[in-house]
Backbone as a ProteinNet text record, in pm:
[ID]
protein_1_A
[PRIMARY]
MNKAVYYFRKQQYDRALELMANSIDQIKFVIEAIVSDREYFHMVETESMLEMLSGILEAKKNMDFILLGDLLELQLIGFLTGVQELIMSKEEIVFDEENYNENIKLLLERGVGFTKQFTKPIDTAGLLESGYRVEFTSCGRMTLAAENEGAKFYFHTNNQIQTEAFLLAEEWYEEDIKKYVIYGLGMGYHIDELQAMAPDAFFEIYEADPNVIQLACAFADIRKLLINPRIKIIFDPELSVLKQRVSTLGPEEVYRIHYPSYRNHKNEEGVGILESVIPWSKHLKSVNTLNK
[TERTIARY]
15464.1	15441.4	15542.6	15674.3	15783.8	15761.2	15703.3	15648.9	15557.9	15470.7	15388	15449.2	15533.6	15603.2	15674.5	15736.3	15822.6	15748.8	15575.9	15529.9	15471.1	15463.4	15422.7	15532	15647.5	15746.4	15785.2	15736.6	15719	15591.5	15516.2	15372.9	15284.4	15304.9	15223.1	15115.2	15047.4	14952.7	14848.6	14796.7	14675.8	14755.2	14893.1	14941.5	15008.5	15012.1	15058.7	14926.5	14834.8	14692.7	14633.5	14672.9	14613.7	14684.8	14825.6	14921.1	14894.8	14831.8	14769.6	14656.9	14555.4	14446.7	14453.1	14550.1	14584.9	14656.2	14720.5	14776.5	14683.1	14575.8	14498.5	14434.1	14410.8	14368.8	14472.5	14604.1	14712.9	14737.3	14711.6	14747.7	14651.4	14544.3	14409.5	14444.6	14487.2	14548.2	14644.5	14752.9	14829.2	14794.3	14701	14651.4	14543.5	14476	14388.9	14465.3	14585.7	14649.3	14731.1	14757.2	14840.5	14744.7	14616.9	14511	14465.9	14436.9	14403.7	14514.3	14633.4	14720.6	14831.4	14782.1	14891.1	14992.7	14987.7	15073.3	15199.6	15167.8	15276.2	15327.1	15236.2	15311.2	15281	15355.2	15332.7	15417.2	15526.3	15636.3	15582.4	15461.4	15410.5	15308	15299.8	15212.4	15095.1	14985.3	14850.6	14802.7	14826.6	14792.1	14893.6	15000.4	15088.1	15047.8	15025.3	14987.9	14839.9	14764.6	14611.5	14649.1	14740.2	14760.8	14811.8	14917.7	14999.6	14881	14792.6	14714.5	14606.4	14560.6	14498.2	14547.1	14656.1	14743.6	14764.3	14773.9	14796.7	14623.2	14521.7	14406.8	14364.3	14383.3	14373.4	14459.8	14574.7	14672.7	14592.1	14559.7	14503.5	14356.4	14263.2	14148.6	14190.1	14280.6	14308.1	14398.2	14422.9	14521.8	14638.4	14699.5	14844.9	14929.3	14981.2	15028	15183.3	15229.5	15354.3	15384	15297.4	15293	15233	15153.6	15112.5	15244.3	15317	15434.6	15531.6	15541.7	15629.3	15606.1	15467.5	15384.4	15419	15403.6	15431.9	15549.8	15654.4	15792.5	15872.4	15831.4	15890	15832	15704.7	15610.9	15568.1	15477.1	15411.3	15522.6	15594.9	15690.4	15808.6	15828.9	15925.4	15842.3	15714.1	15633.3	15603.2	15579.8	15545.4	15676.4	15807.3	15933.9	15954.3	15933.5	15933.1	15857.3	15719.8	15636.1	15696.6	15759.8	15806.6	15952.1	15998.1	16152	16109.6	16000.6	15953.3	15905.6	15819.1	15790.2	15907.3	16014.1	16138.2	16197.1	16193.2	16305.1	16214.7	16111.6	16012.6	15987.2	16048.8	16027.4	16135	16149.8	16269.3	16241.6	16305.2	16335.5	16253.8	16157.7	16089.1	16113.8	16135.9	16143.4	16022.7	15911.5	15822.1	15844.7	15868.8	15886	15781.1	15659.2	15575.3	15545.7	15582.1	15573	15690.7	15806.8	15930.6	15910.2	15854.4	15825.4	15739	15636.1	15524.2	15588.6	15697	15766	15852.6	15926.3	15985.5	15952.4	15825.9	15743.4	15710.6	15664.6	15611.2	15738.4	15865.8	15986.8	16029.4	15988.6	16012.1	15908.3	15795.8	15687.3	15703.3	15740.3	15731.9	15863.3	15983	16101.6	16176.8	16279.4	16391.3	16517.1	16537.4	16693.5	16676	16574.6	16549.8	16546.6	16639	16642.6	16595.1	16621.6	16561.6	16632.1	16763.3	16851.1	16790.9	16692.3	16627	16514.5	16491.1	16388.1	16475.8	16565.8	16663.7	16614.4	16617.9	16605.3	16682.9	16655.8	16742	16845.3	16971.3	17082.9	17120.5	17068.1	17074.4	17210.4	17278.2	17396.6	17514	17496.5	17602.7	17600.8	17456.9	17464.9	17520.2	17487.3	17571.8	17731.3	17768.7	17918.2	17972.9	17907.9	17919.8	17914.4	17862.2	17872.3	17734.3	17628.4	17491.6	17400.5	17363.1	17256	17154.7	17015.6	16879.1	16889	16840	16811.6	16692.1	16645.2	16508.9	16584.9	16487.3	16522.9	16398.5	16415	16340.3	16183.9	16154.9	16068.3	15964.8	16067	15983	16033.6	16066.3	16096.1	16237.3	16251.2	16418.9	16495.1	16625.9	16724.2	16830	16903	17043.4	17158.9	17254.4	17366.5	17463.5	17575.6	17663.6	17802.1	17886.1	18025.6	18107.6	18189.2	18270.9	18401.4	18493.5	18638.8	18668.4	18601.8	18593.8	18547.9	18461.4	18399.8	18246.1	18179.8	18036.6	17982.7	17843.9	17783.5	17628.6	17550.7	17392.5	17327.2	17235.2	17172.9	17045.8	17013.5	16900.3	16908	16856.9	16892.9	16846.4	16890.7	16848.7	16730.4	16690.3	16608.4	16492.6	16428.5	16296.7	16327.8	16326.1	16334	16250.9	16099.9	16046.5	16066.6	16123.8	16146.9	16271.2	16389.8	16499.2	16453.4	16354.5	16345.5	16289.1	16158	16098.3	16183.6	16292.7	16389	16474.1	16528.9	16593.3	16477.6	16373.2	16270.3	16267.6	16238.7	16212.7	16326.9	16450.2	16593.4	16574.9	16524.3	16547.1	16435.9	16306.5	16169.8	16205.6	16163.8	16145.6	16013.3	15940.4	15792.7	15786.4	15869.1	15855.1	15899	15975.3	16031.2	15904.7	15910	15819.9	15898.3	16003.3	16060.1	16179.8	16223.2	16330.4	16395.5	16530.9	16601.6	16695.5	16695.3	16766.5	16831.2	16950.5	17034.4	17031	17005.3	16996.9	16849.8	16830.5	16690.6	16697.1	16784.9	16798.2	16701.2	16599.4	16491.4	16365.6	16373.4	16288.5	16206.7	16232.1	16191.7	16178.3	16277.9	16311.5	16223	16227.7	16146.1	16001.5	15945.5	15828.4	15771	15880.8	15821.8	15852.9	15932.7	15929.1	15822.9	15787.4	15676.7	15552.9	15531.8	15421.6	15443.1	15536.7	15550.2	15525.6	15545.4	15546.7	15451.9	15303.5	15201.6	15203	15246.6	15211.4	15348.2	15463.5	15594.3	15623.8	15723.8	15765.9	15876.8	15909.9	16070.2	16126.1	16260.5	16302	16425.9	16417.8	16507.3	16618.8	16738.2	16838.8	16934.8	16933.7	17027	17103.3	17229	17336.2	17351.5	17311.8	17341	17209.3	17239	17109.1	17084.2	17182.5	17159.6	17063.5	17090.1	17012.4	16870.1	16876.3	16702.2	16627.7	16720.3	16653.5	16615.8	16687.3	16681.2	16549.5	16546.6	16436.3	16284.9	16332.1	16178.5	16154.4	16257.7	16234.8	16182.6	16246	16238.2	16186.8	16146.6	16080	15933.3	15869.8	15719.3	15725.9	15794	15805.6	15704.9	15618.4	15499.5	15424.2	15404.3	15335.1	15437.9	15541.9	15647	15636.4	15646.1	15613	15496.9	15426.8	15281.3	15234.5	15312.6	15288.7	15334.9	15250.4	15267.4	15366.1	15374.1	15471.1	15613.4	15627.8	15794.7	15840	15932.2	16003	16148.6	16161.5	16271.8	16367.5	16475.5	16573.9	16695.6	16726.8	16864	16954.4	17065.2	17190.3	17320.6	17360.6	17477.3	17612.2	17626.3	17739.7	17701	17576.1	17561.9	17560.7	17587.5	17576.4	17444.6	17338.2	17220.2	17198.6	17234.5	17235.5	17337	17448.7	17523	17475.6	17420.4	17339.5	17219	17147.7	17008.1	17061.7	17172	17188.5	17253.9	17297.7	17358.8	17243.4	17118.4	17004	16896.4	16962.1	16827.6	16758.7	16633.6	16564.3	16534.7	16481.4	16459.2	16367.6	16311.5	16201.5	16264.4	16356.3	16398.4	16532.2	16556.4	16658.2	16730.8	16859.6	16918.8	16961.6	16918.7	16948.6	17023	17115.7	17188.2	17168.8	17124	17124	17272.7	17330.1	17460.3	17506.3	17432.8	17471.3	17483.2	17384.9	17403	17527.5	17563.8	17698.9	17797	17796.5	17885	17899.9	17808.7	17802.5	17850.7	17875.9	17893.7	18040.8	18090.9	18208.1	18307.8	18237.1	18297.7	18356.8	18477.3	18578.2	18502.6	18492.9	18439.7	18303.2	18235.5	18054.9	18088.2	18181.6	18190.6	18220.2	18334.3	18355.7	18251.1	18141.2	18001.8	17926.7	17926.6	17859.2	17903.4	18059.5	18112.6	18137.3	18115.8	18129.7	17999.4	17934.6	17785.8	17732.2	17824.9	17775.2	17892.6	17898.9	17969.8	18030.9	17990.1	18021.7	18131.4	18118.6	18206.1	18348.3	18430.8	18558.7	18598.8	18511.5	18525.5	18534.4	18393.5	18409.6	18550.3	18591.7	18700.1	18843.8	18836.2	18951.1	18942.6	18848	18796.3	18832.5	18790.6	18827.3	18977.9	19044.5	19191.9	19262.1	19193	19268.3	19238.7	19144.8	19101.4	19170.1	19223.1	19294.9	19440.5
11848.1	11953.6	11977.6	11944.5	11923.4	11858.6	11748.3	11657.7	11720.1	11790.1	11884.6	11968	12077	12173.9	12090.1	11977.5	11878.2	11871.7	11833.4	11814.1	11967.3	12051	12164.6	12224.6	12192.7	12247.8	12167.7	12039.5	11934.4	11968.9	12041	12085.3	11929.1	11850.3	11755.7	11800.8	11891.8	11946.7	11878	11758.8	11690.5	11611.3	11561.4	11491.3	11600.4	11686.8	11801	11822.7	11858.3	11910.3	11801.9	11677.2	11567.6	11548.2	11546.8	11577.7	11700.8	11796.6	11917.2	11881.4	11812.2	11763.7	11664.1	11584	11486.6	11547.7	11659.1	11761.8	11843.1	11852.7	11978	11949.9	11816.8	11799.9	11806.3	11756.3	11807.7	11925.8	12015.4	12175.8	12206.7	12185.9	12210.6	12173.6	12058.7	12028.5	12121.4	12139.4	12224	12378	12443.2	12565.5	12571.3	12464.1	12443.1	12440.7	12353.1	12339.1	12485	12541.5	12691.4	12780.8	12779.6	12889.8	12843	12706.5	12678	12690.8	12676.8	12684.4	12786.1	12915.1	13027.5	13018.1	12980	12980.1	12882.9	12785.8	12673.1	12732	12794.2	12835.6	12990.4	13053.4	13196	13247.5	13205.3	13262	13250.1	13177.5	13176.5	13308.8	13391.9	13493.8	13439.1	13448.6	13397.5	13496	13602.1	13703.7	13657	13657.7	13635.4	13462.7	13389.4	13252.9	13267.3	13346.8	13346	13412.2	13487.7	13574.8	13487.3	13395.8	13304.9	13214.1	13163.1	13063.4	13123.8	13245.3	13328.7	13338.6	13354.8	13391.7	13233.2	13142.6	13032.6	12948.8	12977.8	12947	13056.2	13192.6	13231.6	13207.1	13178	13115.1	12985.7	12901	12781	12775.9	12888.4	12935.9	12978.3	13048.1	13117.6	13042.6	12907.9	12807	12871.8	12965.7	13014.5	12932.3	12813.7	12707.3	12736.4	12827.4	12864.3	12960.3	13048.7	13114.7	13017.9	12917.9	12833	12732.3	12685.1	12629.1	12708.7	12860.2	12939.8	12948.7	12973.3	12998.4	12864.9	12758.7	12634.2	12623.8	12626.2	12612.1	12750.3	12840.5	12976.5	13001	12984.3	13009	12905.4	12808.7	12694.1	12604.7	12557.7	12473.5	12522.3	12650.8	12721.7	12702.1	12775.3	12760.4	12649.8	12558.4	12413.3	12388.4	12375.7	12337	12414	12573.9	12638.8	12582.2	12555.2	12486.9	12373.5	12271.1	12138.9	12155.1	12297	12276	12361.7	12440.5	12503.6	12373.5	12266.6	12162.4	12093	12051.7	11970.7	12046.4	12182.5	12254.8	12231.9	12181.9	12163.9	12042.2	11937.1	11797.8	11720.3	11591.8	11515.7	11382.2	11304.1	11182.6	11064.3	11028.1	10930.1	10779.9	10687.2	10548.7	10481.9	10436.8	10381.1	10201.4	10164.4	10012.5	9942.4	9966.6	9890.2	9877	9994.3	9986.2	9896.3	9932.7	9846.4	9711.1	9652.6	9516.4	9447.5	9540.2	9471.7	9494.5	9571.2	9568.3	9451.4	9422.5	9310.1	9185.7	9160.8	9053.2	9034.7	9137.2	9114.5	9100.5	9152.5	9102	8937.3	8884	8740.3	8659	8722	8655	8661.5	8754.5	8787.9	8794.3	8820	8835.2	8717.5	8720.6	8594.4	8616.9	8512.4	8519.8	8587.1	8613.2	8662.7	8585.5	8609	8477.7	8556.4	8484.8	8542.6	8669.5	8670.8	8777.5	8909.5	8917.6	9035.5	9056.5	8991.6	8989.5	9039.5	9066.1	9125.3	9263.7	9349.7	9451.2	9560.7	9669.3	9718.6	9813.6	9801	9836.9	9979.8	10082.6	10224.2	10281.1	10249.2	10310.6	10233.7	10104.2	10030	10102.7	10119.2	10185	10309.3	10404.9	10523.9	10505	10432.8	10387.2	10354.2	10267	10220.9	10357.1	10434.7	10552.3	10593	10525.4	10530.5	10629.9	10715.8	10822.9	10830.6	10853.1	10910.3	11053.9	11132.9	11243.3	11328.4	11416.6	11475.2	11538.3	11557.4	11645.4	11771.3	11848	11965.9	11937.3	11797.7	11764.8	11694.6	11651.7	11600.1	11451	11366.9	11261.3	11230.9	11115.2	11069	11029.8	11088.4	11028	10966.3	10883.2	10798.2	10841.5	10842.4	10864.9	10725.7	10695.8	10591.3	10615.8	10541.6	10557.7	10446.7	10451.3	10357.8	10416.9	10323.8	10377.6	10509.4	10562.7	10685.7	10780.5	10771.6	10897.2	10861.2	10964.1	10965.1	10980	10927.5	10958.4	10937.8	11001.7	10995.5	10889.7	10823.3	10762.3	10807.2	10938.1	10996.7	11160.6	11238.4	11382.9	11450	11565.6	11608	11711.9	11719.3	11833.6	11757.7	11752.5	11691.1	11538.2	11455.4	11324.8	11237.2	11304.3	11232.6	11262.6	11385.2	11436.6	11364.3	11341	11311.8	11139.1	11073.8	10945.1	10904.7	11039.1	11025.2	11067.1	11129.7	11150.5	11021.6	10943.9	10832.4	10730	10712	10609.2	10624.3	10761	10783.6	10751.9	10770.8	10755.9	10571.7	10518.3	10355.9	10292	10385.1	10309.3	10267.7	10158.9	10127.1	10054.9	10093	10084.8	9914.6	9847.6	9717	9618.3	9665.3	9581.3	9537.3	9394.7	9335.7	9309	9306.5	9276.7	9346.5	9420	9510.9	9416.5	9396.8	9338.6	9456.5	9499.4	9627.8	9559	9641.3	9610.4	9771.1	9756.3	9861	9905	9873.8	9903.4	10060.8	10095.5	10219.7	10256.2	10380.4	10367.6	10365.4	10292.2	10252.8	10373.6	10499	10601.9	10545.9	10522.5	10503.1	10371.8	10294.1	10163.2	10171.8	10262.3	10332.9	10411.2	10492.2	10573.2	10497	10384.2	10336.6	10221.6	10160	10061.9	10151.1	10270.6	10364.8	10372.8	10396	10414.4	10300.5	10192.3	10052.3	9954.7	9985.4	9899.6	9774.9	9722.8	9596.9	9523.9	9593.3	9499.7	9458.8	9344.9	9306.4	9334.6	9354.1	9396.6	9284.7	9250.2	9204.8	9299.7	9304.6	9401.4	9314.2	9342.5	9280.3	9374.2	9352.2	9438.3	9336.6	9389.7	9306.1	9339.4	9475.1	9535.2	9536.5	9455.9	9425.4	9556.2	9656.2	9766.6	9860.7	9866.4	9956.3	9900.8	9769.4	9709.9	9762.3	9746.1	9768.1	9912.1	10008.6	10147.2	10194.2	10116.7	10136.8	10105.7	9974	9943	10044.7	10114.9	10175.3	10307.6	10366.1	10515.8	10578.1	10462.4	10495.7	10409.2	10484.9	10406.1	10313.5	10176.4	10088.5	9958.9	9994.7	9896.7	9862.4	9960.1	9945.4	9866.2	9883.1	9790.8	9641.3	9640	9497.4	9424.5	9489.5	9417.1	9406.6	9459	9474.1	9335.8	9272.4	9118.6	9139.4	9241.8	9275.8	9273.1	9313.1	9325.2	9245.6	9183.5	9058.7	9130.3	9155.1	9192.7	9080.2	9077.4	8958.5	8997.6	8943.2	8969.7	8886	8942	8844.6	8925.2	8902.1	8944.5	8932	8826.6	8800.7	8827.6	8854.7	8879.4	8780.3	8642	8527.4	8491.9	8528	8519.8	8596.2	8711.8	8840.7	8801	8765.5	8714.3	8625.1	8525.5	8405	8469.8	8548.2	8610.2	8692.7	8793.8	8872.9	8793.1	8684.9	8609.2	8544	8539.2	8486.2	8557.9	8696.8	8795.1	8763.2	8772.3	8769.4	8875.3	8870.2	8974.7	9079.2	9046	9180.3	9219.5	9177.1	9200.2	9268.1	9370	9473.8	9475.1	9499.3	9523.9	9656.5	9713.6	9855.9	9849.9	9962.9	9968.8	10098.3	10088.1	10230.9	10264.7	10381.3	10400.5	10413.2	10491.8	10484.6	10365.2	10277.5	10113.5	10046.7	10084.4	10034.7	10073.6	10217.7	10282.5	10214.6	10170.7	10132	9984	9935.6	9792.6	9749.9	9696.2	9704.8	9581.1	9485.2	9347.1	9341.4	9316.9	9344.5	9274	9147.8	9039.4	9106.2	9132.4	9194.5	9308.2	9406.6	9529.5	9473.7	9364.1	9322	9298.4	9203.1	9157.3	9269.6	9371.1	9491.4	9546	9609.2	9636.9	9573.2	9453.5	9344.9	9398.4	9460.7	9472.6	9615.1	9698.7	9872.1	9903.3	9983	10028	10163.3	10234.6	10343.6	10330.9	10215	10200.3	10252.3	10179.2	10184.9	10335.6	10375.8	10557.6	10629.9	10585.7	10666.5	10658.5	10535.3	10537	10596.6	10601.8	10649.2	10814.5	10870.7	11030.9	11056.2	10977.7	11007	11025.9	10898.8	10904.5	11033.6	11064.3	11165	11315.8	11316.7	11444	11448.4	11330.6	11340.2	11401
11020.8	10919.3	10858.1	10868.2	10778.5	10669.3	10688.6	10566.5	10476.3	10533.9	10452.5	10377.5	10425.7	10357.6	10254.3	10301	10159.9	10048.8	10077.5	9950.4	9889.4	9973.6	9915.5	9801.2	9842.6	9760.4	9633.9	9643.4	9548.5	9451.3	9468.9	9403.7	9427	9492	9541.4	9663.4	9624.6	9709	9771.2	9710.3	9765.6	9878.1	9881.2	9984.2	10126	10070.7	10165.1	10256.9	10177.3	10249.8	10341.9	10293.4	10387.8	10495.1	10489.3	10609.3	10709.5	10613.8	10736.7	10789.3	10720.1	10784.5	10885.4	10886.4	10983.1	11116.6	11094.2	11205.4	11305.6	11241.3	11285.6	11423.5	11447.9	11581.8	11699.9	11658	11729.8	11787.8	11654.6	11692.2	11767.9	11760.4	11839.2	12002.4	12007.5	12154.1	12198.5	12127.4	12168.5	12221.1	12120.1	12157.3	12281.7	12272.4	12410.2	12522.7	12527.8	12646	12683.6	12593.9	12618.9	12680.3	12604.9	12658.6	12806.9	12825.9	12968.1	13054.6	13020.5	13147.3	13113.7	13134.3	13128	13202.8	13331.9	13432.4	13372.3	13333	13253.4	13140.5	13046.6	12920.9	12932	13027.9	13027.2	12931.6	12880.7	12757.5	12646.4	12618.7	12469	12472.9	12355.6	12343	12277.7	12323.2	12243.8	12159.8	12181.1	12061.9	11916.4	11915.8	11805.5	11778.4	11858.2	11819.8	11725.6	11783.9	11690.7	11563.8	11566.2	11413.4	11334.1	11362.2	11304.1	11234.9	11337.8	11270.8	11170.6	11198.7	11122.7	10964.2	10966.6	10850.5	10769.6	10847.2	10791.2	10727.4	10786.6	10738.7	10624	10611.4	10502.9	10387.9	10392.9	10295.1	10223.1	10300.4	10285	10203.3	10253.8	10194.2	10080.1	10031.1	9906.7	9808.2	9871.7	9779	9735.7	9806.6	9812.6	9875.8	9790	9868	9880.5	9815.9	9819.1	9959.4	9985.5	10114.8	10214.8	10191.6	10296.1	10344.6	10226.3	10300.2	10357.3	10312.4	10397.7	10554.2	10552.8	10670.4	10771.6	10717.1	10808.4	10841.4	10748.4	10785.2	10852.6	10837.2	10909.2	11015.9	11047.2	11146.3	11251.6	11183.3	11275.4	11311.7	11259.3	11286.1	11405.3	11381.9	11498.3	11617.3	11601.3	11713.3	11780.8	11721.1	11796.6	11859.2	11781.7	11850.1	11963.1	11968.6	12080.5	12204.2	12187.2	12276.3	12320.7	12246.8	12276.2	12385.5	12327.4	12429.4	12558.8	12575.2	12693.8	12770.1	12736.3	12795.1	12851.6	12764.4	12814	12909.1	12917.4	13030.1	13152.1	13155.6	13271.3	13314.3	13242.1	13260	13280.2	13293.1	13311.7	13202.4	13205.2	13111.6	13207.3	13200.9	13264.3	13237.1	13283.3	13264.2	13309.4	13205.6	13228.8	13247.1	13353.7	13358.6	13297.4	13310.1	13267	13114.8	13054.7	12917	12887.9	12919.6	12884.4	12904.5	13005.1	13023.4	12921.2	12884.5	12775.1	12646.2	12607.8	12493.4	12487.5	12610.4	12587.7	12580.8	12663.3	12647.4	12484.1	12403.7	12282.8	12192.5	12205	12139.5	12197.5	12282.5	12334.4	12243.5	12220	12152.2	12018.1	11937.9	11809.1	11729.9	11780.9	11753.3	11743	11673.7	11668.5	11705.1	11812.6	11865.7	11991.5	12066.2	12162.4	12297.4	12381.7	12506.8	12635.8	12714.1	12862.1	12945.2	12856.2	12891	12895.4	12807.8	12787.1	12905.1	12961.2	13071.4	13204.1	13195.1	13300	13321.5	13436.5	13453.8	13373.9	13308.7	13241.7	13337.1	13315.3	13386.2	13340.3	13387.3	13341.6	13382.7	13477.9	13541.6	13454	13420.5	13337.8	13197.7	13147.6	13016	12988.6	13110	13102.3	13089	13173.5	13174.6	13056.1	12964.8	12841.1	12743.4	12752.6	12682	12618.2	12659.2	12589.2	12656.1	12587.6	12625.6	12534.7	12634.2	12571.5	12592.6	12492.8	12501.9	12436.7	12506.8	12421.1	12289	12204.3	12087	12084.1	11989.8	11992	11936.1	11886	11853.6	11985.9	12094.7	12170.2	12204.3	12086	12076.6	12144.8	12174	12202.9	12110.4	12112.5	12040.9	12120.4	12070.8	12126.7	12092.4	12166.1	12142.9	12223.2	12145.5	12195.8	12145.8	12230.3	12184.8	12137.9	12046.4	11968.3	11949.3	11994.3	12001.7	12043.1	12121.8	12212.6	12159.8	12031.4	11971.2	12006	12029.6	12052.5	11919	11889	11775.7	11787.7	11721.2	11743.8	11650.4	11685.3	11585.1	11510.9	11579	11504.5	11537.1	11455.2	11449.8	11624.8	11643.9	11779.3	11748.8	11620.2	11570.5	11544.1	11410.5	11378.5	11332.2	11434.4	11406.7	11308.3	11293.8	11199.1	11061.3	11050.8	10918.2	10855.5	10951.6	10898	10861.6	10971.2	10936	10813.3	10777	10618.5	10518.6	10527.1	10430.4	10410.7	10516.1	10474.2	10439.4	10462.4	10446.5	10292.5	10232.2	10070.9	9991.9	10052.1	10001.1	9982.5	10071.3	10069	9987	9999.3	9940	9779.6	9734	9586.5	9586.6	9469.2	9445.2	9423.9	9372.4	9315.1	9440	9526.8	9637.4	9733.8	9761.9	9833.1	9965.4	10007.2	10125.1	10139.7	10253.8	10306.4	10395.1	10384.7	10479.4	10551.2	10674.2	10726.3	10845.3	10846.6	10950.3	11040.2	11159.6	11223.9	11289.6	11405.6	11451	11510	11593.2	11624.1	11722.3	11720.9	11800.1	11718.6	11585.6	11526.8	11426.5	11424	11355.1	11211	11161.1	11032.9	10971.6	11035.9	11005.3	10974.5	11116.9	11104.3	10997.6	10955.9	10804.7	10713.9	10676.9	10555.2	10554.5	10666.5	10649.8	10614.6	10659	10632.3	10484.2	10388.8	10251.8	10170.5	10242.7	10185.9	10258.4	10232.1	10341.4	10307.3	10195.8	10139.3	10152.4	10178.8	10196.3	10342.4	10337	10438.2	10505.4	10613.4	10664.7	10775	10752.5	10868.3	10890.6	11026.3	11077.8	11205.3	11137.3	11214.5	11322.3	11446.9	11525.9	11609.2	11640.7	11710.8	11857.7	11867.6	11992.1	12100.1	12204	12286.9	12400.6	12416.8	12464.4	12394.9	12253.8	12146.9	12158.3	12140.2	12190.9	12305	12394	12545.6	12551.5	12497.5	12486.1	12424.7	12298.7	12218.2	12296.1	12362	12415	12538.2	12594.9	12728.4	12678.8	12567.3	12561	12424.4	12347.8	12216.3	12207.3	12108	12082.8	11988.8	11986.7	11938.5	11896	12001.5	12001.8	11853.4	11812.8	11671.9	11564.7	11607	11520.4	11555.6	11668.2	11751.9	11719.2	11694	11689.8	11532.6	11443.6	11299.9	11237.7	11177.2	11144.3	11019.5	10958.2	10832.8	10873.2	11007.4	11059.8	11153.6	11121.6	11186.3	11248.9	11379.5	11448.7	11489.5	11445.6	11476.7	11539	11645.2	11739	11678.6	11622.1	11560.2	11602.6	11720.9	11780.3	11720.2	11620	11536.3	11423.3	11350.2	11210.4	11143.2	11195.6	11091.7	11036.5	11094.9	11041.1	10911.1	10930.6	10830.9	10712.6	10730.7	10648.6	10575.3	10597.2	10529.6	10445.6	10500.7	10453.5	10313.9	10328.3	10253.5	10121.7	10137.2	10022.8	9953.6	9995.7	9924.4	9898.3	9884.8	9827.4	9712.9	9695.5	9580.3	9502	9385.8	9292	9351.9	9427.4	9505.4	9620	9658.9	9809.9	9770.7	9882.8	9897.1	10036.2	10056.8	10150.7	10210	10316.8	10374.6	10471.3	10512.7	10619.7	10690.7	10824.2	10891.1	10943	10888.6	10902.8	11065.8	11151.1	11282.1	11344.8	11309.3	11341.6	11306.6	11185.1	11119.1	11203.7	11251	11335.5	11453.7	11508.3	11660.7	11655.6	11560.8	11570.2	11597.9	11717.1	11781.7	11734.9	11669	11645.3	11516.8	11510.3	11368.1	11259.9	11293.8	11204.2	11181	11248	11212	11133.4	11167.9	11064.4	10939.3	10940.9	10776.3	10716.8	10785.4	10734.3	10650.6	10731.3	10678.6	10570.3	10581.3	10490.3	10350.1	10369.7	10228.1	10143.3	10174.9	10087.6	10074.6	10136.3	10125.7	10061.4	9953.5	9842.1	9905.4	10004.5	10048.7	10174.5	10224	10359.3	10322.3	10244.7	10212.3	10155.7	10113.6	10054.1	10203.9	10285.1	10413.9	10486.9	10485.5	10572.8	10502.8	10386.3	10320.4	10306.6	10317.5	10342.9	10483.9	10571.3	10727.2	10739.5	10674	10690	10644.3	10551.2	10483.4	10552.3	10655.2	10699.9	10855.9	10910.9	11004.4	11001.8
[MASK]
++++++++++++++++++++++++++++++++++++++++++++++++++++++++++++++++++++++++++++++++++++++++++++++++++++++++++++++++++++++++++++++++++++++++++++++++++++++++++++++++++++++++++++++++++++++++++++++++++++++++++++++++++++++++++++++++++++++++++++++++++++++++++++++++++++++++++++++++++++++++++++++++++++

């Protein structure tokens, strides 16, 4: 719904209404669940929920897209977030071992540079000791946190992950680009949004941290990336393959770096490889030094 609001504000009403239509079934499912299980959703007021939906439908019928955008942003998104937070307060993070093993199998079959080390069981205790965390966000999807040089940082927002990923993808997107060379898998959200914007482009995704790859396979829905023939995921711990690849970019290819993934890289030589091709890296370091 955040994307629909975004397009309403830009007066791209056809795209906004299409996104709304695609979300109707999900909203119906939520409402039906709330109505049928009042014990679980006892904190949700049914009357105010129905009043909110009535207002949204009336604004849509009247083609009042300013009001419709307001109602989606100020009421519906907040309502859905509240329902999700209620669910999260009652549930625990569950590791689906079968799903994880299937994702790893796909990586071994379709990825590049993956070896049998990835078939070993995920060491959750070791990951926690190393500073890795997976956490629920307000939209119900998982974000990832890690530590580097004693500082904790996040790979994705703790709020509306899909919106953040969409905005980054829109910034990266270029109409005439045929191939995107990207460093940083994260949990895959930004890749998913970008490939949806560029349905005819190809993607090479480089990642150096095996822990991030394992956590994405365990707690994110990345299967659609793994089975997409336009997407190739490459495990490159030394970034030597990426270094060579960036030096041979063609006129219809671009290189993009996911900042938290850059922040996560712990090898000094590898960081140098990344910084050599991103103009903002030195500026960030100088600004950070001045602020200390």
